C-alpha positions in Angstrom: 1.9 -18.4 -13.7 0.0 -20.8 -16.0 -3.7 -20.2 -15.7 -4.3 -23.9 -16.4 -2.3 -25.0 -13.4 -4.2 -26.6 -10.5 -5.9 -24.2 -8.1 -3.7 -25.2 -5.0 -0.6 -24.4 -7.0 -1.9 -21.0 -8.3 -3.2 -20.1 -4.8 0.2 -20.8 -3.2 1.9 -18.7 -5.8 -0.5 -15.9 -5.3 0.1 -15.9 -1.5 3.9 -15.8 -2.1 3.6 -13.0 -4.6 1.2 -11.0 -2.3 3.6 -11.2 0.6 6.5 -10.1 -1.6 4.5 -7.1 -2.6 3.6 -6.4 1.1 7.2 -6.7 2.1 8.4 -4.3 -0.6 5.8 -1.7 0.5 6.9 -2.3 4.1 10.4 -1.1 3.2 9.0 2.4 2.9 5.8 2.4 4.9 6.2 2.0 8.6 3.4 0.1 10.3 -0.1 0.6 8.9 -0.3 -3.2 8.1 -4.1 -3.2 8.1 -4.3 -0.2 5.7 -1.7 -1.8 3.4 -3.6 -5.1 3.4 -6.9 -3.2 2.7 -5.3 -1.3 -0.3 -3.9 -4.5 -1.8 -7.3 -6.2 -1.3 -8.9 -3.5 -3.5 -6.1 -3.8 -6.0 -6.6 -7.5 -6.5 -10.4 -7.4 -6.7 -10.5 -4.4 -9.0 -11.9 -1.9 -6.5 -11.1 1.7 -5.5 -10.0 3.0 -2.0 -11.0 6.0 0.1 -8.3 6.7 2.7 -9.4 8.9 5.6 -6.9 10.3 8.1 -5.2 13.5 9.3 -2.4 15.0 7.3 1.1 13.6 7.6 0.3 9.9 8.2 1.8 8.7 4.9 -1.3 8.3 2.7 0.3 9.9 -0.3 3.6 8.1 0.3 1.7 4.8 0.4 0.1 5.4 -3.0 3.4 6.4 -4.6 5.1 3.4 -3.1 2.4 1.1 -4.4 2.8 2.5 -7.9 6.6 2.0 -7.7 6.3 -1.6 -6.5 3.9 -2.4 -9.3 5.7 -0.4 -12.1 2.4 1.2 -13.1 1.8 4.7 -14.5 1.0 6.9 -11.6 -0.7 10.3 -11.5 -1.6 12.6 -8.6 -4.5 15.1 -8.8 -4.6 17.8 -6.1 -8.3 18.6 -5.6 -9.0 22.3 -5.0 -12.3 24.3 -5.2 -11.3 25.8 -8.6 -10.5 22.5 -10.2 -12.6 21.8 -13.3 -13.8 18.4 -14.8 -11.7 19.1 -17.9 -8.6 19.5 -15.7 -9.1 15.9 -14.7 -10.3 14.0 -17.8 -8.9 16.2 -20.5 -10.4 18.1 -23.3 -10.6 18.5 -27.1 -8.2 21.2 -28.5 -7.9 22.6 -31.9 -4.8 21.4 -33.7 -3.5 22.7 -37.0 -2.4 20.0 -39.5 0.7 20.5 -41.8 -1.6 21.2 -44.7 -3.2 24.2 -42.9 -6.4 22.4 -41.8 -7.8 22.6 -38.3 -9.2 19.7 -36.4 -10.1 18.7 -32.9 -7.6 16.5 -31.0 -8.2 15.0 -27.6 -5.6 15.9 -25.0 -5.9 13.5 -22.1 -5.9 14.6 -18.5 -4.1 13.2 -15.4 -7.0 10.7 -15.0 -5.4 8.7 -17.8 -3.1 6.7 -15.5 -3.2 3.2 -13.9 -2.9 4.4 -10.3 -4.6 7.8 -9.6 -4.2 9.6 -6.3 -7.2 11.9 -5.8 -5.6 14.0 -3.0 -8.1 15.7 -0.7 -11.0 14.8 -2.9 -13.6 16.5 -0.8 -12.0 20.0 -1.5 -13.3 20.0 -5.1 -16.8 20.9 -6.1 -19.5 18.2 -6.7 -19.3 18.9 -10.4 -15.6 18.0 -10.4 -16.0 15.1 -8.1 -18.7 13.7 -10.4 -16.1 13.6 -13.3 -14.6 10.5 -11.6 -17.9 8.5 -11.6 -17.7 7.1 -15.1 -14.0 6.4 -14.8 -14.4 4.5 -11.5 -17.3 2.4 -12.7 -16.8 1.9 -16.4 -13.0 2.5 -16.6 -13.5 4.9 -19.4 -14.3 8.6 -19.9 -16.5 10.3 -22.5 -15.4 13.6 -23.9 -17.3 15.3 -26.8 -19.3 12.1 -27.4 -16.2 9.9 -27.8 -15.5 7.2 -25.3 -11.9 6.8 -24.2 -10.9 3.6 -22.4 -8.5 3.7 -19.5 -5.5 1.4 -19.2 -5.9 -1.6 -17.0 -5.5 -2.2 -14.2 -7.1 1.1 -13.1 -7.1 2.0 -9.4 -8.3 5.3 -7.8 -7.1 6.0 -4.3 -8.7 9.1 -2.8 -7.8 10.8 0.5 -9.7 13.1 2.7 -9.1 14.8 6.1 -11.8 14.0 8.7 -11.1 16.9 10.9 -10.8 20.1 8.8 -14.2 20.6 7.1 -14.1 24.3 6.2 -14.1 24.8 2.5 -14.9 21.1 1.7 -17.8 19.4 -0.1 -19.1 16.1 1.2 -18.9 13.3 -1.3 -22.3 12.4 -2.7 -23.6 8.9 -1.9 -23.3 7.8 -5.5 -19.6 8.7 -5.4 -19.0 7.0 -2.0 -20.7 3.8 -3.2 -18.1 3.4 -5.9 -15.3 3.1 -3.4 -14.7 -0.6 -2.6 -13.3 0.1 0.9 -13.1 3.1 3.2 -10.0 2.8 5.3 -9.3 4.8 8.4 -5.6 5.6 8.7 -4.6 5.6 12.4 -1.9 7.6 14.0 1.5 5.9 14.4 2.6 4.2 17.6 5.6 5.3 19.7 7.8 2.6 18.2 6.7 3.3 14.6 7.3 7.0 15.1 10.8 6.3 16.2 11.5 4.3 13.1 10.0 7.0 10.9 12.3 9.6 12.4 15.3 7.4 12.0 14.5 6.9 8.3 13.4 10.4 7.4 16.0 12.5 9.2 19.0 10.7 7.9 20.4 10.0 4.4 18.8 6.5 4.4 15.5 7.1 2.7 14.3 3.7 1.4 12.6 3.1 -1.9 10.4 0.4 -3.3 11.6 -1.7 -6.3 9.3 -3.0 -9.0 8.1 -6.5 -8.0 5.0 -7.0 -10.1 3.5 -6.0 -13.4 0.1 -5.2 -14.9 -0.3 -8.6 -16.6 0.3 -10.5 -13.3 -2.1 -8.3 -11.4 -4.9 -9.1 -14.0 -4.1 -12.7 -13.6 -4.5 -12.7 -9.8 -7.7 -10.6 -10.1 -9.1 -13.5 -12.2 -8.0 -16.1 -9.7 -9.7 -14.3 -6.7 -13.1 -14.7 -8.5 -12.7 -18.5 -8.7 -13.0 -18.9 -4.9 -16.3 -20.5 -4.0 -19.0 -19.2 -1.7 -21.4 -21.6 0.0 -25.1 -20.7 -0.1 -25.3 -20.3 3.8 -22.3 -17.9 3.8 -23.7 -15.9 0.9 -27.1 -15.7 2.7 -25.3 -14.5 5.8 -23.8 -11.6 3.8 -27.2 -10.8 2.3 -28.8 -10.7 5.7 -26.1 -8.4 7.0 -26.7 -6.0 4.1 -30.5 -6.1 4.7 -29.9 -5.5 8.4 -28.5 -2.0 7.6 -31.9 -1.0 6.1 -34.3 0.6 8.6 -37.6 -1.1 9.1 -36.5 -4.1 7.0 -37.1 -7.7 8.2 -33.6 -8.0 9.5 -33.1 -4.5 10.9 -31.7 -4.2 14.4 -32.8 -1.8 17.1 -29.7 0.5 16.3 -30.4 0.4 12.6 -34.0 1.6 13.1 -32.9 4.3 15.6 -29.7 5.7 14.0 -29.8 5.1 10.2 -31.6 6.9 7.4 -30.6 4.4 4.7 -28.6 1.2 4.4 -26.1 -0.3 2.0 -26.7 -0.7 -1.8 -26.2 -4.0 -3.6 -22.6 -2.9 -4.2 -22.0 -3.5 -0.5 -23.0 -7.1 -0.9 -20.7 -7.5 -3.9 -17.9 -5.9 -1.9 -18.4 -8.3 1.1 -18.2 -11.4 -1.2 -15.2 -10.3 -3.3 -13.2 -9.1 -0.3 -14.0 -12.3 1.5 -12.8 -14.4 -1.4 -9.4 -12.7 -1.3 -9.1 -13.1 2.4 -10.0 -16.8 2.1 -7.3 -17.2 -0.6 -4.7 -15.5 1.6 -5.7 -17.8 4.5 -5.1 -20.9 2.3 -8.7 -21.8 1.8 -10.7 -22.1 -1.4 -14.1 -21.2 0.0 -15.4 -18.2 2.0 -16.1 -18.6 5.7 -18.5 -16.6 8.0 -15.4 -15.1 9.7 -14.1 -13.8 6.3 -17.4 -11.9 5.9 -17.1 -10.4 9.4 -13.5 -9.3 8.9 -14.2 -7.2 5.8 -17.6 -5.9 7.0 -16.5 -2.6 8.4 -14.3 -1.2 5.6 -16.8 -2.5 3.1 -19.9 -0.7 4.6 -18.8 2.2 6.8 -19.2 4.6 3.9 -22.4 3.0 2.5 -24.8 3.7 5.4 -26.4 7.1 6.1 -26.7 8.2 9.7 -29.8 10.2 10.8 -30.0 13.4 12.8 -30.3 11.5 16.1 -27.0 9.6 15.5 -25.2 12.8 14.6 -26.6 14.5 17.7 -25.4 11.7 19.9 -22.1 11.4 18.1 -22.7 7.8 17.0 -20.2 6.6 14.5 -21.0 4.3 11.5 -18.7 1.7 12.9 -20.7 1.6 16.2 -24.0 0.9 14.3 -22.2 -1.7 12.1 -20.9 -3.4 15.3 -24.4 -3.8 16.6 -25.5 -5.3 13.2 -22.7 -7.9 13.3 -23.6 -8.7 16.9 -27.3 -9.2 16.2 -27.3 -11.0 12.9 -26.5 -14.7 13.4 -24.7 -17.0 11.0 -27.8 -19.2 10.7 -31.2 -17.6 10.4 -33.6 -18.3 13.2 
């Protein structure tokens, strides 16, 4: 697609290509439409995804299918307590040259891929989890004082089990903040489970074909950022973020009662970028208030810290965020 073409023409082409990609993934993944849309949102805005759900819901299959549909280099890292940072990013090894000399040579780890599945990320120690920080933020890794750039586009999709906590390490706030969305993967419905059984217990296992390439993905990522945000809409997003901070000017009663800390500025960036993509998919060239509300929960549920009272009363992050959305008005009073 020509980048100099009129915006309406490029936007229409993007919607067409986005739905082709969604349909291709749908050949393999049954249901989970909201999760698929959320993952693709992160892909086209250059963000990373944290998928939370019990085992067996197709999280790993979704990531593999996405890599196949995009024709990108895929790598899976199984996080375990004994996994070391060098096992992920790579290390310098001593290599002997033909003339008998020895020199250090960098041997890249599985992080050097375009789509990286960090499976059960909370089973690794904090030291190993932190090895992802530079890669997720800077799209590079530093080993032995040398910076190694990662191939674009670069997308990390991490999974974690919300039920089994024994032998796990909670992700630090700095790590969580680098995930664009946190998506809760729900259990399948009766109808979806019937389709899954028909597909997986017969010799009819579907596969995804390549429908998009890296250059096209980068092109659409650039298009998303061209969508406009009016000042009142941006101010609404800002007030929502500030309302997650206890004792702030815009804090709600639930915020003051149940939260220790609110969202970082990355939360505001996430709201705006995700809303731009949603507006584009809806056929609009400017962000609406409704766009902001639709992306609010996956953008912020991992960026707020509950206090002891919330944990004691089994209050979820989504419940607090729902109160924030309900109390913060589109136009300031």
